[in-house]
C-alpha positions in Angstrom: -24.0 -4.6 -13.8 -24.0 -7.0 -10.8 -22.9 -5.8 -7.4 -20.0 -8.3 -7.4 -18.8 -7.1 -10.8 -19.1 -3.5 -9.7 -17.0 -4.3 -6.6 -14.4 -6.1 -8.7 -14.0 -3.3 -11.2 -13.7 -0.7 -8.5 -11.3 -2.8 -6.5 -9.2 -3.4 -9.6 -8.7 0.3 -10.1 -8.1 0.9 -6.4 -5.5 -1.8 -6.1 -3.6 -1.5 -9.4 -2.8 2.1 -8.8 -1.3 1.8 -5.3 0.6 -1.4 -6.2 1.9 0.1 -9.5 3.0 3.3 -7.8 3.9 2.3 -4.3 5.6 -1.0 -5.1 7.5 0.7 -7.8 8.9 2.8 -5.0 10.8 -0.3 -3.9 14.5 0.3 -4.3 17.6 -1.0 -2.6 18.8 1.4 -0.1 15.9 3.9 -0.6 16.0 7.2 1.2 19.7 6.6 1.8 19.1 3.6 4.1 21.8 0.9 4.3 19.9 -2.3 3.8 22.7 -4.3 5.5 22.2 -2.3 8.6 18.5 -3.3 8.5 19.4 -6.9 8.2 21.6 -6.5 11.3 18.7 -4.7 13.0 16.4 -7.6 12.2 18.8 -10.0 13.9 19.0 -7.8 17.0 15.3 -7.5 17.2 14.8 -11.3 16.6 17.4 -12.3 19.2 15.5 -10.2 21.7 12.1 -11.4 20.7 12.8 -15.1 20.4 12.3 -15.8 24.1 8.8 -14.4 23.9 7.6 -16.2 20.7 4.3 -17.8 21.3 3.8 -21.6 20.9 1.9 -21.0 17.6 4.8 -18.9 16.3 7.4 -21.6 17.3 5.3 -24.2 15.5 5.1 -21.9 12.4 8.9 -21.4 12.5 9.5 -25.2 12.5 7.0 -25.7 9.7 8.4 -22.9 7.6 11.9 -24.3 8.0 10.7 -27.5 6.5 9.0 -25.6 3.6 12.2 -23.8 2.8 10.8 -20.8 0.8 7.9 -18.4 0.4 6.4 -16.4 -2.5 4.9 -13.0 -2.1 2.4 -11.2 -4.4 3.9 -8.0 -5.7 1.1 -6.8 -8.0 2.6 -5.4 -11.2 5.9 -4.5 -9.6 9.1 -6.5 -10.2 12.1 -6.8 -8.0 15.7 -7.8 -8.6 17.2 -11.0 -7.3 19.4 -8.9 -5.1 16.4 -7.2 -3.5 14.6 -10.5 -2.9 17.8 -11.9 -1.4 18.0 -9.0 1.1 14.4 -9.5 2.0 15.1 -13.2 2.7 18.2 -12.3 4.7 16.3 -9.9 7.0 13.5 -12.4 7.5 16.0 -15.2 8.3 18.0 -12.9 10.6 14.8 -12.2 12.7 13.5 -15.8 12.9 16.8 -17.8 12.7 15.5 -19.6 9.6 16.9 -20.5 6.2 14.2 -19.4 3.8 14.3 -18.0 0.3 11.8 -15.3 -0.7 10.4 -14.8 -4.2 8.3 -11.8 -5.2 5.7 -12.8 -7.9 4.5 -10.2 -10.3 1.2 -11.6 -11.4 -0.3 -8.4 -12.8 -3.1 -6.0 -11.8 -5.6 -6.8 -9.2 -8.3 -8.1 -11.5 -5.9 -10.3 -13.4 -4.3 -11.6 -10.2 -7.6 -12.3 -8.6 -8.9 -14.3 -11.5 -5.6 -16.3 -11.7 -5.5 -17.3 -8.1 -9.2 -18.0 -8.0 -9.0 -20.2 -11.1 -6.1 -22.1 -9.6 -8.0 -22.6 -6.4 -11.1 -23.9 -8.2 -9.0 -26.3 -10.2 -7.4 -27.7 -7.1 -4.0 -26.4 -8.1 -1.4 -24.7 -6.0 -1.8 -20.9 -5.9 0.6 -18.6 -7.8 1.6 -17.0 -4.5 1.7 -18.1 -0.9 1.0 -14.7 0.5 -1.6 -12.4 -1.1 -1.4 -8.7 -0.2 -4.1 -6.2 -1.2 -6.8 -3.8 -0.1 -9.4 -5.5 2.1 -12.1 -5.7 -0.6 -10.1 -8.2 -2.6 -9.2 -10.1 0.5 -12.9 -10.4 1.4 -13.8 -11.6 -2.1 -11.2 -14.4 -1.8 -12.5 -15.2 1.6 -16.0 -15.5 0.3 -14.7 -18.0 -2.3 -13.1 -20.0 0.6 -9.8 -19.5 -1.1 -7.9 -18.3 2.0 -6.4 -20.2 4.9 -7.8 -19.2 8.3 -4.9 -17.7 10.3 -5.1 -16.8 14.0 -2.8 -13.8 13.8 -3.2 -13.0 17.5 -2.0 -16.5 18.4 1.2 -15.7 16.4 1.7 -12.6 18.6 0.2 -9.9 16.3 -1.2 -6.8 17.9 -5.0 -6.7 18.1 -5.0 -3.4 16.3 -3.2 -4.9 13.3 -5.7 -7.8 12.8 -8.2 -6.3 10.3 -11.3 -8.5 10.4 -14.0 -7.6 7.9 -16.9 -9.7 6.6 -15.4 -12.9 8.1 -11.9 -12.4 6.6 -8.9 -11.6 8.9 -6.0 -9.8 7.2 -2.8 -8.7 8.9 -2.3 -4.9 8.4 0.7 -4.5 6.3 0.6 -1.2 4.4 -1.3 2.0 3.7 -2.2 3.1 0.2 -1.3 6.8 0.4 -3.5 9.5 -1.2 -1.3 12.4 -0.6 -0.7 15.9 -1.8 2.8 17.0 -2.7 4.5 20.0 -4.4 7.6 21.0 -6.3 10.0 22.7 -3.8 11.5 24.9 -6.6 8.1 26.4 -7.3 6.7 26.6 -3.8 8.7 27.1 -0.6 7.9 25.2 2.5 6.4 28.2 4.3 3.9 28.8 1.4 2.8 25.2 0.9 -0.9 24.5 1.2 -2.0 23.6 4.7 -5.6 23.0 4.0 -7.5 21.5 1.0 -9.2 24.8 0.3 -5.8 26.3 0.0 -5.6 24.7 -3.5 -8.1 27.3 -4.7 -5.6 30.1 -4.3 -5.1 32.1 -7.5 -1.4 31.3 -7.8 -2.2 27.6 -8.3 -4.5 28.1 -11.3 -3.3 25.7 -14.1 -0.5 24.4 -11.8 -2.3 21.4 -10.2 -2.4 17.9 -11.7 -3.8 14.5 -10.7 -4.7 11.2 -12.3 -7.9 10.7 -14.3 -9.0 8.0 -11.9 -12.2 8.8 -10.0 -11.8 6.2 -7.3 -8.8 8.1 -5.7 -10.9 11.1 -4.8 -13.2 9.8 -2.1 -10.2 9.7 0.2 -10.3 13.5 0.4 -13.8 13.0 1.9 -12.2 11.2 4.8 -10.7 14.5 5.8 -13.2 17.2 4.8 -16.4 15.2 4.1 -17.5 13.7 0.8 -20.0 16.4 -0.3 -17.3 19.0 0.5 -14.7 16.9 -1.4 -16.9 16.8 -4.5 -17.4 20.5 -4.3 -13.7 21.1 -4.0 -12.8 18.9 -7.0 -15.5 20.6 -9.0 -13.9 24.0 -8.3 -10.4 22.6 -9.1 -11.6 21.4 -12.5 -13.8 24.3 -13.5 -12.0 27.2 -11.8 -8.4 26.1 -11.3 -8.0 24.1 -14.5 -6.7 21.0 -12.8 -4.8 18.8 -15.3 -5.7 15.1 -15.6 -2.9 12.7 -16.5 -3.2 9.0 -17.3 -1.4 7.6 -14.2 -0.1 8.6 -10.7 3.4 8.0 -11.8 3.0 10.5 -14.6 1.6 13.0 -12.1 4.6 12.5 -9.9 7.0 13.0 -12.8 5.1 16.1 -14.0 5.5 17.8 -10.6 9.1 16.8 -10.3 9.8 18.3 -13.8 8.0 21.5 -12.8 5.2 21.1 -15.4 2.9 21.2 -12.4 3.5 22.7 -9.0 1.2 20.4 -7.1 0.2 16.8 -7.5 -2.5 14.7 -5.8 -3.0 10.9 -5.4 0.2 9.4 -4.2 3.5 10.3 -2.5 6.9 11.7 -3.4 8.8 8.4 -3.5 10.8 7.1 -5.3 11.7 10.4 -7.1 12.3 12.4 -3.9 15.0 9.9 -2.8 16.6 10.3 -6.2 17.0 14.0 -5.7 13.7 15.3 -7.3 12.5 18.6 -5.8 9.4 17.1 -4.1 7.9 17.4 -0.7 4.6 16.4 1.0 2.2 19.2 1.8 1.7 19.7 5.5 -2.0 18.9 5.5 -4.2 16.0 6.6 -4.6 13.3 3.9 -6.5 10.0 3.5 -5.0 6.5 3.4 -6.4 3.1 2.7 -5.2 0.1 4.8 -4.1 -3.1 3.0 -3.6 -6.5 4.5 -1.9 -9.8 4.0 -3.7 -13.2 3.8 -2.4 -16.7 3.2 -3.8 -18.5 0.2 -5.5 -21.9 0.8 -3.4 -24.8 -0.4 -0.3 -22.6 -0.4 2.7 -24.9 -0.4 4.6 -22.6 1.9 1.8 -21.4 4.2 3.8 -21.4 7.4 6.6 -19.4 5.8 3.9 -17.0 4.5 2.8 -16.4 8.1 6.3 -15.6 9.1 6.8 -13.2 6.3 3.5 -11.4 7.1 4.4 -11.1 10.7 7.9 -9.8 10.0 6.7 -7.1 7.6 3.8 -6.1 9.8 4.8 -6.5 13.4 8.6 -5.8 13.5 10.3 -2.5 13.2 13.1 -3.9 11.0 10.5 -5.7 8.8 8.5 -2.5 8.3 11.7 -0.6 7.2 12.7 -3.4 4.9 9.2 -3.4 3.4 9.4 0.3 2.8 13.0 0.4 1.4 12.6 -2.6 -0.8 8.9 -3.0 -1.6 7.9 0.6 -1.2 5.2 -0.4 1.4 4.6 2.0 4.2 2.4 2.3 7.2 1.5 5.5 9.0 2.4 3.8 12.2 6.0 2.9 11.0 8.7 5.4 11.8 11.1 6.0 8.9 8.5 5.9 6.2 7.0 8.8 4.1 3.5 8.4 5.4 4.7 8.3 9.0 6.2 11.7 8.4 3.1 13.0 6.8 1.0 11.7 9.7 3.1 13.7 12.1 3.2 16.8 9.8 -0.4 17.2 8.9 -2.2 14.0 9.9 -3.7 10.9 8.3 -7.3 9.9 8.2 -7.4 6.1 7.8 -10.3 4.7 5.8 -12.7 2.4 7.6 -12.6 -1.3 6.7 -15.7 -1.1 4.5 -14.5 2.0 2.6 -13.9 0.4 -0.8 -17.1 -1.7 -0.7 -19.4 1.2 0.3 -18.0 4.7 0.0 -15.9 4.3 -3.1 -18.6 2.7 -5.3 -21.1 5.3 -4.1 -18.9 8.4 -4.7 -16.6 7.4 -7.6 -19.3 7.9 -10.3 -19.9 11.4 -8.9 -16.3 12.3 -9.2 -16.1 10.7 -12.6 -18.8 13.1 -13.8 -17.0 16.1 -12.5 -13.7 15.0 -14.0 -15.4 14.2 -17.3 -14.1 10.7 -17.5 -17.2 8.7 -17.1 
């Protein structure tokens, strides 16, 4: 199998799971937040920031106003017209624009990648103006010259949020969380695991579940080292009888229902906001950064820049992204992963993680799990 095909297959798994789980977390007013108040917050922030907009940002605002709309890649997740309207209202409140926003569910990573690449090679307009994914897919699109070069710093983005890897610059927009959580009816807060080795305690035998997806396990190695992570997972399978379920959403549901006490691979949303007895374990976890890029030949490229900036660089935008799209950053207060970061800590994957570490270690975890 070619190295490119290997990277595509690994990236497909890595992206489709976070998007299908995290984007599915998008819900109007999630975590009890009043979305109208976030629109008002966006206006307040925008009014204060407008005087400091850079020349490049002012130029983008004028161009975006002429474009009138923007489309956003949403993976396999779908959002209501009401949710898209609130997203547009918040964006417009910040920039003083009159744009409409459409989320485009164009399928899993591999399907979406092939679609946009085929359109680009045919000289057609892309299916989305703004592509959002893990950096490996962004790099692959960049290598195909299918992305517009954007000077994010000139728009006012923080240097730390411009993720440049193998010649492609993405704007940091969310983290794919690889968390550990538990059923609060089965485990009280004082007894929750505080270390990864804590999962080997006798009381958790037969009570832990995860998804049968080898590529999610290398994130544990970000915290305890990859050889140690492989050893731990081996013990969880052989000694603790860890259950393997088809998807992360099924893992979350199984823990919420009490079929399992502990789940690994994602977060507690959206079920925790709906009253499910779920809580994040107070231990350090791994997270994978994802970024936004603008497709070349996008009919609404300027508006895509504004939407990227709003979701990444503003507090109101980060909260809107979390409560509607289910996107979260460990640096954004008011999100689940921010709370996890301050409770146990977050180890953020390096930019080359999915192109080097994941392909090297996923087959080893697959063998332990008995799925490959």
